N, C-alpha and C positions, 0 to 999 in steps of 0.2 A: 771912433780911438782906437778901441780897444782892437776892434775888426782890425782897422790897419794894420794895428801890430802885429796879429798873427797873420794876414797876408806877407808882410814881408819875412818875417823868418821861416814861412814854409818857402816860401821863394830863394832863401839863403840855402836852406837845405837841399834844395832837389838842385840848385848851383853847386852846391859841394858833391853832389853823389854825382854829377856829370862829369864834373872835373874830375873827382877820387876815380871813375869808372871808366875813365878816356883811353880805349883799347890802343888808339893810332899815334901814339908816343912812343908804344914798346914794338911798333912794326918798324921794320928794316927800311930804309930811305926806297929803296928802288922795289921791294918787293909791294906787292898787295894782297889782300886774305879774299881767298877765294870765297863768293857768298853765293854761290849755284849756278844753275842752268835754268837758261829763257828759252825755248821751242815754239818757233811759229809755225805753223802746219799749214802750206801752201794748198790751193784748190786744187783737183785735177780729177778729170770726166772717170765717171765712173768710181772714184771713192767717196763715200759717204761721209758726210760728216759723224757720224757717230765713230766709224769706223777709225775716222782722220785721230778723234780723243783717245780712241784706246790704243792706237800706235802710241799717242804723243806721252803716255801713262808708262809705255814700257820701254822707251826709249830714256826719257826719265830716269828709269831704273838701271839703266845701264851705263849709264853717263857715269864718268872718274872724271876729278877724286871726289869722293864726297866731303860737303862742306862743314863746319864747324856747328856745333850748333848753336842757336841762338833763341833769345825771348825776344819778340818786335823787333825785331833784325840786332838785337846786341848780342856779340859773341860771350855771353858769360863765360862760357868754361876757359877759351882762350884768354880772356882777364885773370881768371883767379891763375892761369897757368903761367903768366907773367908774375902777378902780385905776390905769391907763394913762391917764387924766384928758384934759381937753379941750386939743388941741392949739392952737399957736399961727397957724401955717401948715397949708393946704390939704397944699400938699407938703414938710411936714416929716415925719421922719421916724417921732415920735410919731402923724402923721395915716395917716398908713399901716400901723403896726404895729394902732392901732385899729380901724382898718377891716377886720385880716386875722384880727385874733383875738378882736376883741368885738364887740359884738351892740348897738344900741341899743333898752333896755327897750321892751317893749310892753306900753300903761297897758290897765287894763281900763276897757269905755265901756261905758254902757247903751245908747247907742241902736243897739250892734254887736249887742243883743238882740233886739231888733227887725230888723234888717236881715235878720238869718240866720234869724225866723222865718218873713218872708215869700218870700225865698229857698228856703227848702223846702218850702214852701205851691206855689211857684209848680212845681217842679222835680216834688212828686208829681202837681199834677196834669199835667204834662205829659207821665209814667210812666204817667199810667191811675187813677189811687188818688187821685180823685176826691172833692172835699170831707174830707179829711183835716185833722183840727189838729193846731197847733204853738204850744205855751206854753213860754217861758221866762223867768227871771232873773238875776241875780247872787248869787252867794255867798259872802262875803268871811271871809278866815282869817287872820290875821296881815297879813300885807305883801301877800298872793297875794287873787288874787278868780279864778274860773273861773264859766262860764256852764253852768248849770243847765237842762235842756229836758226838758219830756214830750211826744210822739210819739207820736197815735192816726191809724195809719196803716187808710181805710177800705178795702174789701176792690176789687180789681183790675179797672176794665171792662177785654173782650175785645170783640174784633167781632164783628157779628152778621151784617152783609150789606154789601157795597162797590157800590154801581151810580154806571154815568157816565149823567148824562142830555145828551141832548143834539141837535139837529135834522138837517136834511137834507142840508144845504149838504156840499160838499168836504173843509172845515177839521171839523168834526163824525163825519162817518165816518170821517177818521183819527183824529180822538180816541175815537170810539169803540172801533176797533180795538187800539190802546194798552192796552187794558185787558187781552186775554191774558194779556200779562204784570206783570201787577199785582203790587206787595211788600206790598198787602193783601189779604189771605189768612185770612177767618175759620178758626178764633176765635182766631187769634194776637190778643196782648193791643194794649192802644191804648198808643202812645207817638206823642208830638209828631215826635222825628227822622222816625216812616216817614214822617209823613204830606209831611217835608220832602223826603225820599228819592224819595218818589213823585212828588212835582210835578219835580223835576230829571227822574229819569227818562223821566215825559213830556214832558217839554222836549227832552230827546236824540232819542226818536222822531220827535216833530215835527221837529224842524231837519233829522234823517234823508231826511225824506221830502219837503225843499226850504221848510220855514215858516221861512224868513231868521231873521226878524224873534220870532219865538215865543220866551215864558219864562217862566219858571215863575209870573211875579205874574198871567197872565193863565188858571190852573186855579184853581177858588173848589172846594173840601171842605165842606161843612157836615154837623154830626152829630145826630145824636138821639139820646140816652142813657135808658135805663129803668133807673131807682132798684131797680126791684121784684126784676130778674134780672141785672142791672150788665152787659146788654147796651148796645154800640153801635152804631147804625147810619149809614154813610156816604153820602153824594152826592156825588160828584165832577162838576165841570161848567165851563166856559168862562165868562169873567165877559162878560156883556152889553157893556161897557163897555172890552173889546178891541179896539184899532186895527184896522184892516181890512186895513193893512200887515200885520198879524201875520197873519190869516187866508189870505194868497195865498203859494203856492208861487212860487217863483223859478228862473231858470235859467241856465245858463251860457252870456254871449256870446262875451266875447273873454276870451284868458287871454294875459298879459302878463307879461315875464322880462325883469328887468333882471340876469345875473351878474355885472357889474361894475361895482355901485354904490357910490359911496361919498360921502359928503357933501358932501366938500368939490369933485365936479365930480359931483356929482348931477343940474344942468341936460342935462350932453351925457350922462350916462350913463342917463339915463330918455329922449334924445331919439327919438319914436317914427316918425318921420320914418325913421331907422336902420334900423328895425326889419326882418328877413326874418321871412317867414312859414315855418313848416315846414309839415313831410308829414299832421304831427296837428291843424293849423289854430292854433298857437303863434303870437303874434308875440313875438321876442326880437331885444333889443336887443344885439346882439356883434359890432361892428363887425369887431374882429379875426378872429372864428370861434374864440376861444378853445378853445369849448365846443361837443362835434358833439350838433346836436341829439336823436340820440339816448337820448343820457343826461335830457332831461327829458321826455321821451315814458316811460321807465320810473319816473320819480321824480313824477312832477305826475301825480295820479288827476280832477281835471278834466279835462272837454274840452267843446269848445262845443261847444251843443244839448241838454246832459246835464243833469238835476235838480242842485241845490244837496243836498249831504248836507254834514253836518256830521262826518260819521267820514271821509270824504274827505278834509276838509280836515284835519282831527288827522294823518291818515294823513301825507297830502305834509309836512307843517310836521317831522314825525319826519322821516322819511326826508331831508330837505334835512338838517334839522342833525347827522343821524348817517352821512352820507354823509364827515366830515369833509374837507370841503373847503371850504364857506363859515363864516367864524368869524359872522357876524352873518346872520341871518335874518329877515326883516319879511312880512308881507301884507297886502295891503286889500283891501275891495270895495267896489263901487261900483254901487249900483243904480240903476237906470235904467228906464225904464216902453217898452216898444216892439210898440205896436199894443195887444193884449190881453193884452200876457202883458208880467210884471214878470221881469227880467233883473238877470242880474249882472256887471258885468267884474273882473277877479281881476288883482292886480298882484303881483309877487312882486319884492321887493328882495334882491338875494343880494352878500353884499361877500364876497369869498373873501381867505383866504390865501394869504399866498405864495407862488407855486407851486413853489418850491424852497427847501430850507433845509437849514442844518447846523447841528450841534449837540453840544457836548462835554457828556459827564455823568459827574460822580464820586460814587459810591454803596457806602454799606454794605451785604453784603448777608446773609444769614440761614438756611439751607437747610435742608431738613429730617432731612438726614444730621449736623447739626450743624457744619456747615463754616459759617466768616463769616469775612468778611474785606471787602475794595474791590474797585471795579470799575470800571476808565473804558473808557467806550463813547463811539465816535465815530458818529455816525449824519448819511444825507444822506437828504432825501424829495424825492419829486416826488407833488406831489398830485392833476396833473393827467397822465399818465402818457402814455395815449392819447385824453384828452381827453375822456373820458367818467368822470371822477371816479377815476382807478382811482389805487392809493396803491402807490406804490416804496419800498421803506425798505430800506436798505442800512447795517447795523452792523457797527463794527471794535470789538472788544472786548479786553481783558486785564485780567487782575486775580491777586490772592495771596490765596488761603485756607488758614486754620489752622478745628483740630476743638477744638471746645471742650469743655470738660468727659472731656476722653477720660482724665484721670488722668497727662499725663505720655506716653502712649502714642499718643497722634493722629497724624495728617500732616497736612504742608505739600501745597498744590497750588501751583504756577502753569496760570495758562491764557489762550489767544489764540483770536483764534477771526476770522471772517469769515461773514455771514449777509445775503441778501435776501430778502423777501416781497414780490409784488406781489399786492395787494386788488383783486380785484374786485367792485362795487356790483349783482353782477347774477351770474346763473346761467350758467358759460361751460359747457357740453358740446357733443361731436361729433351730437349726438342734442336735439332739442328735448322740452325738459322742462317739462311745463302746472305750473301754481301757482299758488296763492290769492295773485292781486294783489293783492288788498285790507290784505294784510297787510302788515307793513315786510321791506322787500328783504332776500333773502337775500344770502352774500355769497362769493365764491370763492379761494380762498386759495392759491398758490402759492409752498413755499417751498425755497430751497438754502441748506446752510450748512454749514461744515467748525468742528471745534473739538476743541485738543491739551490734554490733560492734563498737565501733568509733574507725577507724582511723585517727589518729589527723590531721587536717589540710589536707583532702583527702577525706572520704565520712563517713555514717553511714551504716551500711549491716544490714538489718531489717531480720530475720528470722525467721519464724510461722510453727512448727512443728505438729504433731498428728498423731497417729498407734492405731491400735490396733495388740496385736497377744498372740503368747503363748510360753511356755520352760516349755521343760517336760524332763525327763532324760529316756535311755535307757537301762543305768546301771549304776554302780559308774566309771564307763570311758568316759561314752557317753552321751553329752549333747544334745538336739534340741531347735533351737529356729526358729519358724514359726511366720512372721508378714505378714497375707496377704494383710493388709493394711496398706499404710504409706503417708503422704501427705505432702510438704514440702514448703512453698513459701518462696523464697527468691527476696528482691528488695530494691532497694539503691534509696529515695528519694532526688530528686533533688535541695530542700533547704539544704542537709543536705554535699554537696560540698566546700573543702575549698580551698583554694588558692593554694597547693602542686599538687591538680588536676588538674586545670584549668594549671597551671606550665608542667606538665606531657605531658597532649594531645595536648601542642606547638610542642614535640616532635617528629618529626614523625617515632621514633624508639620505641615510649612509647604510641604512640595513641592511635592507633586501640586497645592495648590490655586494656586499661582505661576505652576505651567507651567501649569496649564487657562488662566489670565488670559491667559498673554502668547501660545502657540502656537495656541489657539483663533482663529480668523481669525471674523469673525459677518457673514454678508448676512443683514440681514432683511426680505424683503418682504411688507409686510403692508399689512391693511387694519382702519379703526377706526371704531368707530360711539361717540358718544358722548353720553349726554344726561341734562340740568340740570334739576334742579328746583328753583326758591325759593317757597316760598310769598306773598314778598313783604306780610307784616301789616300792615294797620292799626294806625295807632297804638295806639289802644284795645286793640287783640288783645294777650293775652299771651304764646301760643305760636306759635314761628314753624317752620320744618322747610326743611332743601334734603337733594336726594339726588341722588347722580352715581352714572351707572351708566355702565360703559364693556365693550365688549367688539371683542377686538381677533382674527382670526385671520391667522396668517402661514403663508405658502409652501404652502399649501390650491394658490393657480392655478399658482404655480413647479412643483408635483410632480404636476402632470399635464402640463405643458410641457416639463420636463425629465426624462430616463431618467438610469439609472445605468449610465456610461458604463466606467467603471472596474474593476467588479463587485468595489468594499469597498462600499457597502450605502451608498454618499452620491451621493445628486444634485446636481449640483454646477452651476452659470452661472457660466463664466470661472473653470472648475478650482476655486471656493471653493466650498464647501459650505453649502447656507442653511440658516437655520434651519429646521423646522415646530412650529408650535404652536396652541392656542385658548387666550385668554386674556380671563376675565372679571374683573371685581368692582362692587362697588358699596359705597356710602359714602354714611350714612344720619347725619344733624347736626337735633339737637334742641334746641330752646331755651325754657325758660318762664322766664316773669320772674314771681318769687315774689312782691316786692314794687317801690317804684320803686326800688330800690338793691341789689336780689339777685338775681342769675338760675341757674337750674342749668341746664348746661350739659353735654350727651350724645353720643357719638358711639360708629356702630357700622362698623366695616370687615369686608367677608369679601372673599375675592380667592383667585382659582385660575386657574395656567396648567399647562396638559395637553398634554407633549411627545408629539408621536407621528414617525414617519420619522428623517428626520435627527438630528433632538435627542433625546437623553435627558433633557434638563432647558432649562429657560428660560436663553436666555440671559443674562451677567451683568450689561445695561444692562435689561435687562425682569421682573428678578427683585426680591422684594419685601422689606424685613426689619422689624427694628422696635429698638425702642431709641432714645436722642435727643430732641430738645427737644420735638418734636414727634409724638410715639409713645411708649413706654413709660420714663418721665420715670425712672424708679430705675434704668433700665441704660445704659451708655452706646451710643452709634450702633453699632450689628449688632453689641453685647455679647452679644446673645442666642441662642439658637438658631443657627441649624434644630433643631426638637426638642431634645433632651436632649443635643446637641452638648455636649463641657466642651473649652473653649478651651486650648492649651499656657498653662501659670502666666505669666505675664509680657506674654502676647499677647490682653489682654483686646479692645484693640481696630484690633490690627496690620493685621489682614485685614478692614478694610473696605468691599473690594471683595464678601463675600461676602451671602448673602440664602438667600430658599427660592423653592419655585414654588406655597406654599400660604402663604396667610396671613390671619389671624384676629386681632382687635384692639376692647378697647371702651375705652371712657372717659368718665371723667365728673367735674364740675366743680363746686363751687358758689362763684360768682364776684360778689362785693359791693365797692359802691363808696363808700369812707370818706368822700371829696371829691371835688371834680372833679378834680383828679390821682391821686389815689392809690386802687389797689386791690386786693384781697385774693382769695385763692384756695385752697381746698382739694381735695383734686383724688384719683383713683383709677384707674389704668390695667391693666389685664390683656391680654393675649394673645401669638403666639409667631408665626413661622414654621415648612413644614415644606419638604422633598424631595418631589415626588411620588413618584418611584419610583427616580432614582437614586442610590444609597450611596458611589459612587468618592471622593467630595471630602468628604466628612462621616459615612461610616459609616452601619450600620442604623440607628442611634441618628437618625436628623438624615430616616428619613421619614415619612411620614405614616400612625396609623396609627389601629386603634377606640380606642386608647386617649389618643388626644390633647388630652380634659381634663387626661389626669394633665401634662401635659405645657405645660400656661399658665401662664405668669408674670405677678406680680401685685406692685404695686408702689405706692405712694403719699407725698402730700407735700401743701406747703401753698408757696402763690406770692406774690408781689408784683410788682404792674404800675405801671407809670407812664407817666398818659395825657398825653403832649407834645403833644396836639392833631395831628400828621401821622402820629405813628403811637405803637404801646404799645410800651415797653422791658420784659422779660418775664425775671422771674428766679423762677424755680422749684426749690426743694428738695426731693431723693424720695428712698427708701429702699427697698429691694426686700422684700417680704413673704414672697413665695414665688418660690423658684429650679427655674427644671424641671432644671439642667444637674446638679442634686445628685440623692446617692441618693433613691429613692422616699418612705424616711420621714425624710426632714430635710430634702425640698424648703421647709416652713414654719418660716420663719427669725423667726420674730415673738418667740420665748424666748430670741434670741440679739441683738437689740437693746438697747444701752448706747451712751449719748450722752456718758456719762463718760471712755470707752473711747477713746483717742487712733487705736488703731489701729482700731477697729472706726469710726470715724467716717472713718479716712483711705480704708479699700476700699466706703463702703456708702453717705456721703453725696454725690449728684450733683448738684454745680446747673452747671442748665441756665440759661443768659442766651441770649437771642433777641430777632425784633422781630418783635410780631405774636402774635394769637392760636395757640393749639395746635389750633385748629379752632373 
């Protein structure tokens, strides 16, 4: 009887919801709500089922209009649009609510069927499916109507041959030479987009040969199709009506540079009577000699007497913008005739930033070791330090950080520091280095810095750094960084040791690690090479990737220069033993867009540091670690490893200075966008760190061995991300699936997952809060 009452109440509730949510009563009598498009792809000889399915998806994407949002066939946003009702004012709360939650109904219209059919026919023809057929109609069902289409795609045409037809004039010869790099290579399929790209490519080649006025409209493409073999012959030629100016090569006559140009004082800033002539033949209007003429010799690719080249123009503008000295960059070409030659005068209008500036910044910070907090930075800049656009930046910083997701066992840090960076927009070297000056200008970076990290009641870590290196681009996708000289000195003053440090060293499980941190002065003379590859995909590409490779030898040159003077086996500089190791790692990231709102992202990281000579392990500041918001999110920062090392109970993250010489990590996550602001993710992380050979700090279980795969930690979880335009606020909740610190037959912990158990949740659910994506 009781079950019957519940069943009746349930039926009553469902009936009430259905009646109240009925959209049909709101729809005007002669209108039908458009519910979408249904496409039937009819077979045709030579067109595979796979191709028909792919085309079906593309045609569906071109269909208009787009139907209203639905859940299980119910247009809930249209229902909300009507239920909220017509607002009296556009600025009212009701109007705002209706815009955000509701959606204006999309009604079916027979004209859209005809429009879609014509659009699809044009699309298929542009893709080489000539003579394809499209038929459609509206089919009504209740208060809805959908577009029903039948499409018969004919066999696709491919290119049979491509010929460039021209005469013996110079412009014709250059046009003919452009065929060598043609994009139209038989037997590729016929595509209108490829023809457009080919015309653009030809135009760029012609402009690089001095044809300043040449454009794609002057290239005619004629096609000859054969319906018997579905082949197309293409003929490319210069149009007879092409203007004479487009057939002429232009040469640079004068280069005028206005480096102090402003709109308010344009007449004075461009007064050529005040110009001085540089050794390269440039005319520079700079009466105060704010800039050294060698700056423009390095940056501007055009020289008087040389032929116009569009690539030189693009690189020059890119260089001027990337200098960071000029706020606005504009140029103008003035064509003229000089005897039988056609010439161009080039004018560069450069509006500079203020030479010196002072800025204060307060920022929130979120680091890979899950330290989060705030930082104050006072920054002073000089954008033209030696009159060649050198950038000198001096930063004074101070901040406080706390470890998030550490279960009450994390640390709090105070930090302060001072650093200076001097960037030269050129190669600075005691020896001449030849490089491709057609590329973006390289940069030389000189840095000096000091930082103190105060770990309250433990110690103060002082760090002095200095480096000299280069950064340059091989292409738009590849960037190289070479630091031939880097020096880091790290030490902990004994007068900075606090009560918690002395308490920690009384614990046998912790003493050796803390003593190693405090007593081990670290002098690290090293070099570094970094390769950064970014595929920079076009918007239509579904896949992109990044690769970062680092190679860092340390102490090798110093080992040759300095000897063991004390007989203790340690080579020293100023009585401080320096670190010796070789460290290399690779970080690859892959992104595959599955749907417009869903992306599969993955990362694989592998790195190893091999200590030798003075060192038995990597310096603490150079070690690898896992755990935390940007690593294995099911474990707290440095809460796992090295190897099978088991931390003392209650001290999971206290030793956040630990790490390893070898690291392997893999992460993958499925990201989806719910709306403009809200995103979700499912993820799995795996990895660990190991010591290379030194068991001193963590014991033999921490050393890398052939059984390393058995020591991999695995975690999984779900994430929520808030996109607030300027940054992404990330919340990732994770739990361990495999813990290598446990006994071998107990490492998989899937059978211990119990979300109802409060103690289990406290020990195993890790909430990571961070800014930005993990990779």
